[in-house]
Each structure stands twice: as structure tokens, then as C-alpha cells.
All heavy atoms as a GROMACS GRO file, in nm:
protein
  571
    1MET      N    1  11.408   3.912   0.361
    1MET     CA    2  11.535   3.938   0.297
    1MET      C    3  11.564   4.087   0.295
    1MET      O    4  11.672   4.130   0.331
    1MET     CB    5  11.535   3.880   0.155
    1MET     CG    6  11.659   3.906   0.079
    1MET     SD    7  11.652   3.828  -0.081
    1MET     CE    8  11.732   3.952  -0.175
    2TRP      N    9  11.467   4.166   0.250
    2TRP     CA   10  11.492   4.310   0.231
    2TRP      C   11  11.512   4.380   0.365
    2TRP      O   12  11.595   4.472   0.372
    2TRP     CB   13  11.376   4.374   0.156
    2TRP     CG   14  11.364   4.317   0.020
    2TRP    CD1   15  11.266   4.234  -0.027
    2TRP    CD2   16  11.453   4.335  -0.092
    2TRP    NE1   17  11.287   4.199  -0.157
    2TRP    CE2   18  11.403   4.261  -0.200
    2TRP    CE3   19  11.572   4.405  -0.109
    2TRP    CZ2   20  11.466   4.254  -0.324
    2TRP    CZ3   21  11.634   4.399  -0.231
    2TRP    CH2   22  11.581   4.325  -0.339
    3GLY      N   23  11.445   4.338   0.467
    3GLY     CA   24  11.457   4.406   0.596
    3GLY      C   25  11.584   4.368   0.673
    3GLY      O   26  11.627   4.437   0.764
    4VAL      N   27  11.646   4.257   0.637
    4VAL     CA   28  11.765   4.209   0.710
    4VAL      C   29  11.892   4.227   0.628
    4VAL      O   30  11.987   4.289   0.673
    4VAL     CB   31  11.748   4.061   0.751
    4VAL    CG1   32  11.874   4.009   0.817
    4VAL    CG2   33  11.630   4.046   0.843
    5THR      N   34  11.896   4.171   0.509
    5THR     CA   35  12.022   4.169   0.434
    5THR      C   36  12.058   4.299   0.367
    5THR      O   37  12.174   4.336   0.357
    5THR     CB   38  12.024   4.056   0.329
    5THR    OG1   39  11.919   4.077   0.235
    5THR    CG2   40  12.008   3.919   0.394
    6VAL      N   41  11.959   4.371   0.314
    6VAL     CA   42  11.990   4.494   0.240
    6VAL      C   43  12.053   4.600   0.333
    6VAL      O   44  12.156   4.660   0.297
    6VAL     CB   45  11.865   4.550   0.165
    6VAL    CG1   46  11.893   4.688   0.108
    6VAL    CG2   47  11.826   4.453   0.056
    7PRO      N   48  11.997   4.626   0.450
    7PRO     CA   49  12.061   4.725   0.537
    7PRO      C   50  12.201   4.687   0.583
    7PRO      O   51  12.285   4.775   0.607
    7PRO     CB   52  11.966   4.736   0.658
    7PRO     CG   53  11.836   4.686   0.609
    7PRO     CD   54  11.868   4.582   0.507
    8LEU      N   55  12.230   4.558   0.591
    8LEU     CA   56  12.362   4.515   0.636
    8LEU      C   57  12.467   4.510   0.523
    8LEU      O   58  12.585   4.505   0.549
    8LEU     CB   59  12.353   4.379   0.704
    8LEU     CG   60  12.264   4.375   0.829
    8LEU    CD1   61  12.252   4.235   0.884
    8LEU    CD2   62  12.319   4.470   0.936
    9GLY      N   63  12.420   4.504   0.400
    9GLY     CA   64  12.511   4.517   0.285
    9GLY      C   65  12.582   4.386   0.246
    9GLY      O   66  12.548   4.325   0.146
   10LYS      N   67  12.679   4.346   0.323
   10LYS     CA   68  12.760   4.230   0.286
   10LYS      C   69  12.678   4.100   0.276
   10LYS      O   70  12.698   4.023   0.185
   10LYS     CB   71  12.875   4.212   0.383
   10LYS     CG   72  12.982   4.317   0.368
   10LYS     CD   73  13.097   4.298   0.463
   10LYS     CE   74  13.199   4.406   0.451
   10LYS     NZ   75  13.310   4.389   0.546
   11PRO      N   76  12.586   4.071   0.368
   11PRO     CA   77  12.505   3.952   0.352
   11PRO      C   78  12.419   3.957   0.224
   11PRO      O   79  12.396   3.853   0.163
   11PRO     CB   80  12.416   3.946   0.477
   11PRO     CG   81  12.495   4.020   0.577
   11PRO     CD   82  12.566   4.130   0.503
   12PHE      N   83  12.372   4.074   0.186
   12PHE     CA   84  12.296   4.087   0.062
   12PHE      C   85  12.383   4.056  -0.058
   12PHE      O   86  12.343   3.980  -0.146
   12PHE     CB   87  12.237   4.228   0.050
   12PHE     CG   88  12.160   4.250  -0.076
   12PHE    CD1   89  12.037   4.189  -0.094
   12PHE    CD2   90  12.211   4.327  -0.177
   12PHE    CE1   91  11.964   4.207  -0.211
   12PHE    CE2   92  12.141   4.349  -0.295
   12PHE     CZ   93  12.018   4.289  -0.311
   13LEU      N   94  12.503   4.111  -0.060
   13LEU     CA   95  12.595   4.083  -0.170
   13LEU      C   96  12.629   3.933  -0.175
   13LEU      O   97  12.634   3.874  -0.281
   13LEU     CB   98  12.723   4.165  -0.155
   13LEU     CG   99  12.827   4.148  -0.261
   13LEU    CD1  100  12.773   4.186  -0.399
   13LEU    CD2  101  12.950   4.231  -0.228
   14ALA      N  102  12.651   3.872  -0.060
   14ALA     CA  103  12.684   3.727  -0.054
   14ALA      C  104  12.568   3.645  -0.105
   14ALA      O  105  12.590   3.547  -0.180
   14ALA     CB  106  12.717   3.688   0.089
   15SER      N  107  12.444   3.681  -0.074
   15SER     CA  108  12.330   3.604  -0.124
   15SER      C  109  12.314   3.620  -0.275
   15SER      O  110  12.276   3.526  -0.343
   15SER     CB  111  12.199   3.642  -0.049
   15SER     OG  112  12.163   3.777  -0.077
   16CYS      N  113  12.341   3.741  -0.326
   16CYS     CA  114  12.335   3.762  -0.472
   16CYS      C  115  12.440   3.679  -0.543
   16CYS      O  116  12.414   3.616  -0.646
   16CYS     CB  117  12.355   3.910  -0.504
   16CYS     SG  118  12.216   4.015  -0.457
   17LEU      N  119  12.560   3.677  -0.489
   17LEU     CA  120  12.668   3.598  -0.552
   17LEU      C  121  12.638   3.449  -0.541
   17LEU      O  122  12.663   3.373  -0.636
   17LEU     CB  123  12.802   3.631  -0.484
   17LEU     CG  124  12.857   3.771  -0.509
   17LEU    CD1  125  12.978   3.798  -0.421
   17LEU    CD2  126  12.889   3.789  -0.654
   18GLY      N  127  12.584   3.404  -0.428
   18GLY     CA  128  12.545   3.261  -0.414
   18GLY      C  129  12.437   3.223  -0.513
   18GLY      O  130  12.442   3.116  -0.573
   19GLY      N  131  12.342   3.312  -0.533
   19GLY     CA  132  12.238   3.287  -0.633
   19GLY      C  133  12.292   3.282  -0.775
   19GLY      O  134  12.247   3.200  -0.858
   20ALA      N  135  12.393   3.364  -0.804
   20ALA     CA  136  12.457   3.360  -0.933
   20ALA      C  137  12.530   3.227  -0.957
   20ALA      O  138  12.521   3.171  -1.066
   20ALA     CB  139  12.554   3.477  -0.948
   21VAL      N  140  12.597   3.180  -0.856
   21VAL     CA  141  12.668   3.050  -0.868
   21VAL      C  142  12.567   2.939  -0.887
   21VAL      O  143  12.584   2.852  -0.972
   21VAL     CB  144  12.756   3.026  -0.743
   21VAL    CG1  145  12.809   2.884  -0.743
   21VAL    CG2  146  12.871   3.126  -0.739
   22GLY      N  147  12.457   2.940  -0.810
   22GLY     CA  148  12.354   2.837  -0.823
   22GLY      C  149  12.285   2.844  -0.960
   22GLY      O  150  12.257   2.742  -1.021
   23GLY      N  151  12.260   2.963  -1.008
   23GLY     CA  152  12.198   2.981  -1.141
   23GLY      C  153  12.291   2.930  -1.250
   23GLY      O  154  12.247   2.868  -1.347
   24SER      N  155  12.420   2.956  -1.234
   24SER     CA  156  12.517   2.904  -1.333
   24SER      C  157  12.522   2.752  -1.330
   24SER      O  158  12.531   2.689  -1.436
   24SER     CB  159  12.656   2.960  -1.302
   24SER     OG  160  12.657   3.099  -1.313
   25ALA      N  161  12.514   2.694  -1.211
   25ALA     CA  162  12.513   2.548  -1.199
   25ALA      C  163  12.390   2.490  -1.269
   25ALA      O  164  12.399   2.389  -1.338
   25ALA     CB  165  12.517   2.505  -1.054
   26MET      N  166  12.274   2.557  -1.253
   26MET     CA  167  12.152   2.507  -1.320
   26MET      C  168  12.166   2.518  -1.470
   26MET      O  169  12.120   2.428  -1.544
   26MET     CB  170  12.031   2.587  -1.271
   26MET     CG  171  11.986   2.548  -1.135
   26MET     SD  172  11.833   2.629  -1.093
   26MET     CE  173  11.845   2.627  -0.916
   27ALA      N  174  12.223   2.626  -1.517
   27ALA     CA  175  12.240   2.642  -1.660
   27ALA      C  176  12.335   2.536  -1.717
   27ALA      O  177  12.309   2.478  -1.825
   27ALA     CB  178  12.294   2.780  -1.694
   28MET      N  179  12.441   2.505  -1.646
   28MET     CA  180  12.537   2.403  -1.693
   28MET      C  181  12.475   2.264  -1.692
   28MET      O  182  12.512   2.180  -1.773
   28MET     CB  183  12.664   2.406  -1.608
   28MET     CG  184  12.750   2.528  -1.635
   28MET     SD  185  12.914   2.521  -1.557
   28MET     CE  186  12.873   2.525  -1.384
   29MET      N  187  12.380   2.240  -1.598
   29MET     CA  188  12.314   2.111  -1.593
   29MET      C  189  12.187   2.105  -1.678
   29MET      O  190  12.116   2.006  -1.674
   29MET     CB  191  12.281   2.075  -1.448
   29MET     CG  192  12.404   2.047  -1.364
   29MET     SD  193  12.365   1.983  -1.202
   29MET     CE  194  12.316   2.131  -1.114
   30HIS      N  195  12.156   2.214  -1.747
   30HIS     CA  196  12.040   2.222  -1.837
   30HIS      C  197  11.907   2.199  -1.763
   30HIS      O  198  11.821   2.124  -1.809
   30HIS     CB  199  12.051   2.124  -1.955
   30HIS     CG  200  12.176   2.144  -2.035
   30HIS    ND1  201  12.193   2.252  -2.120
   30HIS    CD2  202  12.291   2.073  -2.042
   30HIS    CE1  203  12.312   2.244  -2.175
   30HIS    NE2  204  12.374   2.136  -2.128
   31VAL      N  205  11.893   2.266  -1.648
   31VAL     CA  206  11.771   2.258  -1.570
   31VAL      C  207  11.681   2.375  -1.612
   31VAL      O  208  11.727   2.487  -1.620
   31VAL     CB  209  11.798   2.264  -1.420
   31VAL    CG1  210  11.669   2.264  -1.341
   31VAL    CG2  211  11.886   2.150  -1.377
   32ALA      N  212  11.554   2.348  -1.639
   32ALA     CA  213  11.461   2.452  -1.678
   32ALA      C  214  11.328   2.430  -1.608
   32ALA      O  215  11.289   2.317  -1.581
   32ALA     CB  216  11.441   2.452  -1.829
   33ALA      N  217  11.258   2.540  -1.579
   33ALA     CA  218  11.124   2.530  -1.522
   33ALA      C  219  11.023   2.513  -1.633
   33ALA      O  220  11.032   2.580  -1.737
   33ALA     CB  221  11.094   2.655  -1.443
   34LYS      N  222  10.930   2.423  -1.613
   34LYS     CA  223  10.822   2.403  -1.711
   34LYS      C  224  10.721   2.516  -1.704
   34LYS      O  225  10.665   2.558  -1.803
   34LYS     CB  226  10.753   2.268  -1.687
   34LYS     CG  227  10.844   2.149  -1.708
   34LYS     CD  228  10.776   2.021  -1.672
   34LYS     CE  229  10.872   1.904  -1.682
   34LYS     NZ  230  10.811   1.781  -1.634
   35ILE      N  231  10.698   2.567  -1.582
   35ILE     CA  232  10.608   2.680  -1.559
   35ILE      C  233  10.681   2.778  -1.465
   35ILE      O  234  10.707   2.742  -1.349
   35ILE     CB  235  10.477   2.634  -1.493
   35ILE    CG1  236  10.409   2.526  -1.575
   35ILE    CG2  237  10.384   2.751  -1.472
   35ILE    CD1  238  10.295   2.458  -1.502
   36PRO      N  239  10.714   2.897  -1.508
   36PRO     CA  240  10.790   2.990  -1.423
   36PRO      C  241  10.704   3.065  -1.323
   36PRO      O  242  10.694   3.186  -1.325
   36PRO     CB  243  10.853   3.086  -1.526
   36PRO     CG  244  10.756   3.088  -1.636
   36PRO     CD  245  10.696   2.950  -1.642
   37GLU      N  246  10.640   2.994  -1.235
   37GLU     CA  247  10.550   3.056  -1.137
   37GLU      C  248  10.608   3.046  -0.996
   37GLU      O  249  10.590   3.140  -0.918
   37GLU     CB  250  10.412   2.988  -1.138
   37GLU     CG  251  10.336   3.008  -1.266
   37GLU     CD  252  10.286   3.150  -1.283
   37GLU    OE1  253  10.252   3.215  -1.181
   37GLU    OE2  254  10.283   3.199  -1.397
   38LEU      N  255  10.670   2.937  -0.960
   38LEU     CA  256  10.717   2.916  -0.824
   38LEU      C  257  10.864   2.951  -0.812
   38LEU      O  258  10.933   2.971  -0.909
   38LEU     CB  259  10.696   2.769  -0.786
   38LEU     CG  260  10.554   2.718  -0.781
   38LEU    CD1  261  10.552   2.568  -0.758
   38LEU    CD2  262  10.477   2.789  -0.672
   39SER      N  263  10.910   2.954  -0.688
   39SER     CA  264  11.052   2.967  -0.663
   39SER      C  265  11.087   2.884  -0.541
   39SER      O  266  11.001   2.836  -0.471
   39SER     CB  267  11.090   3.114  -0.640
   39SER     OG  268  11.026   3.164  -0.524
   40GLY      N  269  11.216   2.867  -0.515
   40GLY     CA  270  11.258   2.790  -0.400
   40GLY      C  271  11.243   2.640  -0.421
   40GLY      O  272  11.246   2.591  -0.532
   41LEU      N  273  11.228   2.568  -0.311
   41LEU     CA  274  11.225   2.423  -0.316
   41LEU      C  275  11.099   2.368  -0.385
   41LEU      O  276  11.104   2.260  -0.444
   41LEU     CB  277  11.237   2.364  -0.176
   41LEU     CG  278  11.370   2.392  -0.105
   41LEU    CD1  279  11.368   2.335   0.035
   41LEU    CD2  280  11.486   2.337  -0.184
   42GLN      N  281  10.989   2.444  -0.381
   42GLN     CA  282  10.866   2.398  -0.447
   42GLN      C  283  10.885   2.389  -0.598
   42GLN      O  284  10.815   2.312  -0.666
   42GLN     CB  285  10.746   2.490  -0.424
   42GLN     CG  286  10.720   2.550  -0.294
   42GLN     CD  287  10.800   2.672  -0.262
   42GLN    OE1  288  10.919   2.664  -0.242
   42GLN    NE2  289  10.734   2.784  -0.248
   43LEU      N  290  10.975   2.468  -0.653
   43LEU     CA  291  10.999   2.468  -0.798
   43LEU      C  292  11.052   2.334  -0.844
   43LEU      O  293  11.033   2.300  -0.961
   43LEU     CB  294  11.095   2.578  -0.834
   43LEU     CG  295  11.128   2.598  -0.982
   43LEU    CD1  296  11.003   2.628  -1.062
   43LEU    CD2  297  11.229   2.706  -1.002
   44SER      N  298  11.112   2.257  -0.757
   44SER     CA  299  11.167   2.126  -0.799
   44SER      C  300  11.058   2.035  -0.855
   44SER      O  301  11.087   1.944  -0.934
   44SER     CB  302  11.240   2.059  -0.684
   44SER     OG  303  11.148   2.021  -0.582
   45LEU      N  304  10.933   2.059  -0.816
   45LEU     CA  305  10.824   1.975  -0.863
   45LEU      C  306  10.791   1.998  -1.010
   45LEU      O  307  10.730   1.911  -1.073
   45LEU     CB  308  10.698   2.001  -0.779
   45LEU     CG  309  10.717   1.975  -0.628
   45LEU    CD1  310  10.592   2.020  -0.556
   45LEU    CD2  311  10.746   1.828  -0.602
   46ILE      N  312  10.829   2.114  -1.065
   46ILE     CA  313  10.793   2.145  -1.203
   46ILE      C  314  10.914   2.180  -1.289
   46ILE      O  315  10.905   2.264  -1.377
   46ILE     CB  316  10.688   2.258  -1.208
   46ILE    CG1  317  10.738   2.384  -1.138
   46ILE    CG2  318  10.553   2.211  -1.154
   46ILE    CD1  319  10.651   2.506  -1.158
   47THR      N  320  11.027   2.118  -1.262
   47THR     CA  321  11.145   2.141  -1.344
   47THR      C  322  11.168   2.020  -1.435
   47THR      O  323  11.111   1.914  -1.416
   47THR     CB  324  11.272   2.164  -1.260
   47THR    OG1  325  11.296   2.049  -1.178
   47THR    CG2  326  11.260   2.288  -1.174
   48THR      N  327  11.260   2.038  -1.529
   48THR     CA  328  11.292   1.929  -1.619
   48THR      C  329  11.369   1.817  -1.548
   48THR      O  330  11.366   1.704  -1.593
   48THR     CB  331  11.374   1.981  -1.738
   48THR    OG1  332  11.492   2.049  -1.689
   48THR    CG2  333  11.292   2.074  -1.825
   49SER      N  334  11.440   1.851  -1.441
   49SER     CA  335  11.515   1.751  -1.367
   49SER      C  336  11.516   1.789  -1.217
   49SER      O  337  11.604   1.866  -1.174
   49SER     CB  338  11.657   1.740  -1.419
   49SER     OG  339  11.729   1.646  -1.343
   50PRO      N  340  11.423   1.740  -1.139
   50PRO     CA  341  11.415   1.778  -0.997
   50PRO      C  342  11.542   1.749  -0.918
   50PRO      O  343  11.581   1.829  -0.833
   50PRO     CB  344  11.298   1.694  -0.943
   50PRO     CG  345  11.215   1.663  -1.063
   50PRO     CD  346  11.312   1.651  -1.175
   51VAL      N  347  11.609   1.640  -0.943
   51VAL     CA  348  11.732   1.605  -0.866
   51VAL      C  349  11.841   1.705  -0.896
   51VAL      O  350  11.906   1.756  -0.805
   51VAL     CB  351  11.776   1.462  -0.896
   51VAL    CG1  352  11.908   1.432  -0.830
   51VAL    CG2  353  11.669   1.363  -0.851
   52LYS      N  354  11.860   1.736  -1.023
   52LYS     CA  355  11.963   1.834  -1.060
   52LYS      C  356  11.928   1.973  -1.005
   52LYS      O  357  12.015   2.049  -0.963
   52LYS     CB  358  11.977   1.843  -1.212
   52LYS     CG  359  12.043   1.722  -1.274
   52LYS     CD  360  12.054   1.738  -1.423
   52LYS     CE  361  12.114   1.615  -1.488
   52LYS     NZ  362  12.120   1.630  -1.636
   53TYR      N  363  11.800   2.006  -1.002
   53TYR     CA  364  11.758   2.134  -0.946
   53TYR      C  365  11.796   2.141  -0.797
   53TYR      O  366  11.849   2.241  -0.751
   53TYR     CB  367  11.606   2.154  -0.963
   53TYR     CG  368  11.557   2.278  -0.894
   53TYR    CD1  369  11.571   2.403  -0.953
   53TYR    CD2  370  11.497   2.272  -0.770
   53TYR    CE1  371  11.526   2.517  -0.889
   53TYR    CE2  372  11.452   2.385  -0.703
   53TYR     CZ  373  11.468   2.508  -0.764
   53TYR     OH  374  11.423   2.621  -0.700
   54LEU      N  375  11.764   2.037  -0.722
   54LEU     CA  376  11.798   2.036  -0.578
   54LEU      C  377  11.947   2.039  -0.554
   54LEU      O  378  11.993   2.102  -0.459
   54LEU     CB  379  11.734   1.914  -0.513
   54LEU     CG  380  11.578   1.916  -0.509
   54LEU    CD1  381  11.526   1.786  -0.457
   54LEU    CD2  382  11.529   2.032  -0.429
   55ILE      N  383  12.025   1.975  -0.640
   55ILE     CA  384  12.173   1.983  -0.630
   55ILE      C  385  12.218   2.127  -0.652
   55ILE      O  386  12.301   2.180  -0.576
   55ILE     CB  387  12.240   1.888  -0.729
   55ILE    CG1  388  12.216   1.742  -0.688
   55ILE    CG2  389  12.388   1.917  -0.742
   55ILE    CD1  390  12.254   1.640  -0.792
   56ALA      N  391  12.163   2.193  -0.753
   56ALA     CA  392  12.200   2.332  -0.780
   56ALA      C  393  12.156   2.425  -0.668
   56ALA      O  394  12.226   2.520  -0.634
   56ALA     CB  395  12.140   2.376  -0.912
   57VAL      N  396  12.043   2.401  -0.604
   57VAL     CA  397  11.997   2.479  -0.489
   57VAL      C  398  12.097   2.462  -0.375
   57VAL      O  399  12.135   2.559  -0.307
   57VAL     CB  400  11.853   2.444  -0.448
   57VAL    CG1  401  11.821   2.501  -0.313
   57VAL    CG2  402  11.756   2.492  -0.552
   58ALA      N  403  12.140   2.339  -0.351
   58ALA     CA  404  12.239   2.316  -0.243
   58ALA      C  405  12.371   2.386  -0.276
   58ALA      O  406  12.433   2.445  -0.186
   58ALA     CB  407  12.262   2.165  -0.227
   59ILE      N  408  12.410   2.386  -0.400
   59ILE     CA  409  12.531   2.459  -0.442
   59ILE      C  410  12.514   2.609  -0.414
   59ILE      O  411  12.604   2.675  -0.366
   59ILE     CB  412  12.563   2.433  -0.589
   59ILE    CG1  413  12.612   2.289  -0.607
   59ILE    CG2  414  12.666   2.532  -0.644
   59ILE    CD1  415  12.622   2.244  -0.753
   60SER      N  416  12.397   2.660  -0.448
   60SER     CA  417  12.367   2.802  -0.426
   60SER      C  418  12.372   2.839  -0.279
   60SER      O  419  12.432   2.940  -0.240
   60SER     CB  420  12.231   2.835  -0.484
   60SER     OG  421  12.196   2.968  -0.461
   61TYR      N  422  12.311   2.757  -0.193
   61TYR     CA  423  12.315   2.784  -0.050
   61TYR      C  424  12.457   2.780   0.004
   61TYR      O  425  12.497   2.867   0.083
   61TYR     CB  426  12.228   2.682   0.026
   61TYR     CG  427  12.079   2.694   0.003
   61TYR    CD1  428  11.992   2.595   0.048
   61TYR    CD2  429  12.022   2.801  -0.066
   61TYR    CE1  430  11.857   2.603   0.027
   61TYR    CE2  431  11.885   2.811  -0.088
   61TYR     CZ  432  11.803   2.712  -0.041
   61TYR     OH  433  11.668   2.720  -0.060
   62ALA      N  434  12.533   2.680  -0.038
   62ALA     CA  435  12.670   2.666   0.011
   62ALA      C  436  12.756   2.785  -0.037
   62ALA      O  437  12.836   2.839   0.038
   62ALA     CB  438  12.731   2.536  -0.037
   63ALA      N  439  12.738   2.825  -0.163
   63ALA     CA  440  12.815   2.935  -0.217
   63ALA      C  441  12.780   3.066  -0.144
   63ALA      O  442  12.869   3.145  -0.111
   63ALA     CB  443  12.790   2.951  -0.366
   64GLY      N  444  12.652   3.088  -0.117
   64GLY     CA  445  12.612   3.208  -0.041
   64GLY      C  446  12.674   3.210   0.097
   64GLY      O  447  12.720   3.315   0.143
   65PHE      N  448  12.676   3.096   0.162
   65PHE     CA  449  12.738   3.086   0.295
   65PHE      C  450  12.887   3.115   0.285
   65PHE      O  451  12.942   3.193   0.366
   65PHE     CB  452  12.715   2.946   0.354
   65PHE     CG  453  12.786   2.925   0.483
   65PHE    CD1  454  12.732   2.977   0.600
   65PHE    CD2  455  12.903   2.855   0.491
   65PHE    CE1  456  12.797   2.960   0.723
   65PHE    CE2  457  12.970   2.834   0.612
   65PHE     CZ  458  12.914   2.888   0.727
   66LEU      N  459  12.956   3.056   0.187
   66LEU     CA  460  13.100   3.079   0.174
   66LEU      C  461  13.131   3.224   0.140
   66LEU      O  462  13.226   3.281   0.195
   66LEU     CB  463  13.159   2.988   0.067
   66LEU     CG  464  13.162   2.839   0.102
   66LEU    CD1  465  13.208   2.757  -0.015
   66LEU    CD2  466  13.251   2.815   0.224
   67PHE      N  467  13.051   3.285   0.051
   67PHE     CA  468  13.074   3.426   0.021
   67PHE      C  469  13.053   3.514   0.144
   67PHE      O  470  13.125   3.610   0.166
   67PHE     CB  471  12.982   3.472  -0.094
   67PHE     CG  472  13.030   3.437  -0.228
   67PHE    CD1  473  12.952   3.358  -0.312
   67PHE    CD2  474  13.152   3.480  -0.276
   67PHE    CE1  475  12.995   3.323  -0.440
   67PHE    CE2  476  13.198   3.446  -0.402
   67PHE     CZ  477  13.119   3.368  -0.484
   68CYS      N  478  12.954   3.482   0.226
   68CYS     CA  479  12.929   3.558   0.348
   68CYS      C  480  13.048   3.542   0.446
   68CYS      O  481  13.089   3.640   0.508
   68CYS     CB  482  12.800   3.513   0.415
   68CYS     SG  483  12.739   3.629   0.540
   69MET      N  484  13.104   3.423   0.454
   69MET     CA  485  13.220   3.402   0.540
   69MET      C  486  13.342   3.480   0.487
   69MET      O  487  13.419   3.535   0.565
   69MET     CB  488  13.252   3.254   0.553
   69MET     CG  489  13.142   3.172   0.622
   69MET     SD  490  13.104   3.229   0.785
   69MET     CE  491  13.247   3.177   0.872
   70LEU      N  492  13.360   3.481   0.356
   70LEU     CA  493  13.474   3.551   0.296
   70LEU      C  494  13.460   3.702   0.306
   70LEU      O  495  13.560   3.771   0.332
   70LEU     CB  496  13.488   3.511   0.148
   70LEU     CG  497  13.536   3.370   0.121
   70LEU    CD1  498  13.529   3.339  -0.028
   70LEU    CD2  499  13.679   3.348   0.171
   71LEU      N  500  13.342   3.755   0.289
   71LEU     CA  501  13.321   3.898   0.295
   71LEU      C  502  13.319   3.951   0.438
   71LEU      O  503  13.345   4.067   0.464
   71LEU     CB  504  13.188   3.935   0.227
   71LEU     CG  505  13.184   3.918   0.077
   71LEU    CD1  506  13.043   3.939   0.026
   71LEU    CD2  507  13.280   4.011   0.009
   72GLY      N  508  13.287   3.863   0.532
   72GLY     CA  509  13.279   3.905   0.672
   72GLY      C  510  13.142   3.963   0.704
   72GLY      O  511  13.064   3.995   0.616
   73PHE      N  512  13.117   3.976   0.831
   73PHE     CA  513  12.988   4.028   0.876
   73PHE      C  514  13.006   4.090   1.012
   73PHE      O  515  13.073   4.037   1.099
   73PHE     CB  516  12.885   3.912   0.884
   73PHE     CG  517  12.755   3.953   0.945
   73PHE    CD1  518  12.669   4.033   0.876
   73PHE    CD2  519  12.722   3.913   1.072
   73PHE    CE1  520  12.548   4.073   0.930
   73PHE    CE2  521  12.602   3.951   1.126
   73PHE     CZ  522  12.514   4.031   1.055
   74THR      N  523  12.945   4.206   1.030
   74THR     CA  524  12.953   4.277   1.157
   74THR      C  525  12.810   4.295   1.209
   74THR      O  526  12.725   4.348   1.139
   74THR     CB  527  13.017   4.415   1.139
   74THR    OG1  528  13.145   4.398   1.079
   74THR    CG2  529  13.035   4.484   1.274
   75ASP      N  530  12.785   4.248   1.331
   75ASP     CA  531  12.654   4.266   1.391
   75ASP      C  532  12.631   4.414   1.417
   75ASP      O  533  12.722   4.484   1.464
   75ASP     CB  534  12.643   4.189   1.524
   75ASP     CG  535  12.618   4.043   1.504
   75ASP    OD1  536  12.547   4.007   1.408
   75ASP    OD2  537  12.665   3.963   1.589
   76PRO      N  538  12.511   4.464   1.391
   76PRO     CA  539  12.482   4.602   1.420
   76PRO      C  540  12.478   4.623   1.571
   76PRO      O  541  12.441   4.532   1.648
   76PRO     CB  542  12.346   4.627   1.356
   76PRO     CG  543  12.286   4.493   1.339
   76PRO     CD  544  12.398   4.395   1.328
   77GLU      N  545  12.513   4.741   1.613
   77GLU     CA  546  12.508   4.774   1.756
   77GLU      C  547  12.366   4.793   1.802
   77GLU      O  548  12.287   4.854   1.733
   77GLU     CB  549  12.590   4.900   1.785
   77GLU     CG  550  12.736   4.882   1.757
   77GLU     CD  551  12.814   5.009   1.788
   77GLU    OE1  552  12.763   5.095   1.863
   77GLU    OE2  553  12.926   5.021   1.739
   78GLU      N  554  12.335   4.742   1.920
   78GLU     CA  555  12.202   4.758   1.976
   78GLU      C  556  12.192   4.892   2.044
   78GLU      O  557  12.287   4.939   2.104
   78GLU     CB  558  12.169   4.645   2.073
   78GLU     CG  559  12.159   4.511   2.008
   78GLU     CD  560  12.114   4.403   2.102
   78GLU    OE1  561  12.044   4.437   2.203
   78GLU    OE2  562  12.149   4.288   2.083
   79GLU      N  563  12.075   4.954   2.034
   79GLU     CA  564  12.058   5.086   2.094
   79GLU      C  565  11.998   5.075   2.229
   79GLU      O  566  11.925   4.996   2.266
   79GLU     CB  567  11.970   5.170   2.003
   79GLU     CG  568  12.037   5.198   1.873
   79GLU     CD  569  11.948   5.276   1.781
   79GLU    OE1  570  11.846   5.332   1.824
   79GLU    OE2  571  11.980   5.282   1.661
   0.00000   0.00000   0.00000
């Protein structure tokens, strides 16, 4: 993530906004981690509601994609 999205700027901002939307969806659905050790899809195994967690992750991925499409993206020039 840091080597690709941060130097390009807009994809990093889009992923942050997508994560915010997914986190908001989890909060609205009252999803909580029983042990805050893991992240990503493995976390679904230790949440209060695995199905709601996976729905919120899908929302987060879709929102990140949509934000990236809205903000635009320019490929860096090759040297």
C-alpha cells in the first residue's frame, strides 16, 4: 500500500475514504471485534457478526473503487 498508493496520491485518498465508508457501515450494523488482533477477511472469524462484517468489507471495497473512479487516476510516466 505505502509503496504504490501514497506516491500516487489520489488512490491513497480513495482507499482512505472507502475505509471510512466501510467503517461507518460496520458501526451502523453494530459489528465489533472480539479480539482486535487481525485485520482484513480473517477478522470475520472473530467478530460479533461475521456476515455483517463481510457485507461491510464489500461496501468498503466498492466505495474505495468508486472514489478512485471519481477522483481519477493518472499512470506515472515510465523512464
